[in-house]
C-alpha distance (Angstrom), angle and dihedral (degrees) to the residues before:
residue distance angle dihedral
M1 . . .
H2 3.81 . .
F3 3.79 91.2 .
E4 3.80 90.8 48.8
A5 3.81 91.0 49.3
F6 3.81 90.2 49.7
T7 3.81 91.9 48.1
V8 3.81 92.6 48.7
A9 3.82 89.6 50.1
V10 3.82 89.6 51.2
M11 3.81 90.8 49.4
M12 3.80 91.3 50.8
A13 3.81 90.7 51.9
W14 3.82 95.8 51.7
R15 3.79 126.6 66.3
S16 3.81 92.1 -145.8
L17 3.80 123.5 57.1
T18 3.80 88.5 -155.4
Q19 3.81 90.7 59.4
A20 3.80 91.5 43.1
A21 3.82 90.5 52.2
D22 3.80 90.8 54.1
L23 3.82 95.0 63.8
P24 3.83 96.9 60.0
R25 3.85 88.2 31.4
L26 3.78 95.7 -120.1
H27 3.77 129.6 155.9
W28 3.80 115.3 -117.2
D29 3.84 91.7 -111.9
R30 3.79 90.6 56.2
V31 3.80 90.6 49.5
Q32 3.81 89.9 52.4
R33 3.82 90.9 51.6
L34 3.82 89.7 50.8
I35 3.80 90.1 50.9
D36 3.81 91.5 48.5
R37 3.82 91.7 51.6
A38 3.81 93.0 45.7
V39 3.81 91.2 50.6
A40 3.82 91.3 47.8
R41 3.82 90.8 51.8
G42 3.80 91.0 48.1
L43 3.80 92.8 49.0
A44 3.80 91.2 49.4
Q45 3.82 90.7 53.7
R46 3.79 99.8 42.1
S47 3.75 122.2 109.1
T48 3.77 131.8 -169.6
E49 3.79 91.7 -155.3
G50 3.78 109.9 129.9
V51 3.80 95.6 19.2
R52 3.80 105.9 142.1
R53 3.80 105.0 162.8
V54 3.80 128.2 32.2
G55 3.77 132.7 -172.4
L56 3.79 127.9 -150.7
D57 3.79 119.1 -153.3
E58 3.78 141.5 155.4
K59 3.78 127.1 -135.3
S60 3.77 129.0 -164.5
F61 3.78 127.4 -149.0
E62 3.78 138.3 171.5
R63 3.83 91.4 53.8
G64 3.78 93.0 -46.2
Q65 3.78 94.9 -57.2
R66 3.81 98.1 112.8
Y67 3.78 129.4 43.3
V68 3.79 139.3 -164.7
S69 3.78 128.2 -168.1
L70 3.76 118.7 -143.7
M71 3.76 140.2 -171.3
T72 3.78 118.7 -147.0
D73 3.79 135.8 -169.9
L74 3.80 100.0 -122.0
D75 3.80 95.1 -161.4
G76 3.81 97.4 40.3
R77 3.82 91.8 41.0
R78 3.79 95.4 -136.0
V79 3.78 138.2 121.3
L80 3.79 112.9 -106.9
E81 3.81 101.9 -178.4
V82 3.80 140.9 -5.3
V83 3.81 128.1 -161.2
A84 3.80 131.5 177.7
G85 3.81 117.4 -103.2
P86 3.80 137.2 35.7
D87 3.80 104.7 -118.1
T88 3.80 137.2 102.6
A89 3.81 93.9 -92.1
Q90 3.81 89.6 60.3
A91 3.80 91.6 48.8
V92 3.81 88.8 53.1
A93 3.83 89.9 48.3
L94 3.81 89.8 52.3
W95 3.77 92.3 50.7
E96 3.81 92.6 47.7
A97 3.82 91.0 49.6
């Protein structure tokens, strides 16, 4: 767990996961598994208690060809949920989540 925490901290400090993987000498697949476990732990611990204001937004990536919709806690400045796609159905899915 300490090594995973260190590796996640390194990944957060670097802009490139490839560069971050070089420091602890990890293969990219291993880095992805560490990320997946860290996200799962974070999701298991998150709480929406105290959330008073939320924001809905969409973001594009891959030169504007793909979109995600996200819900954020405006006061706590954190992402609450992310779903693929920019349309009304995704906004409803965010709200229901």
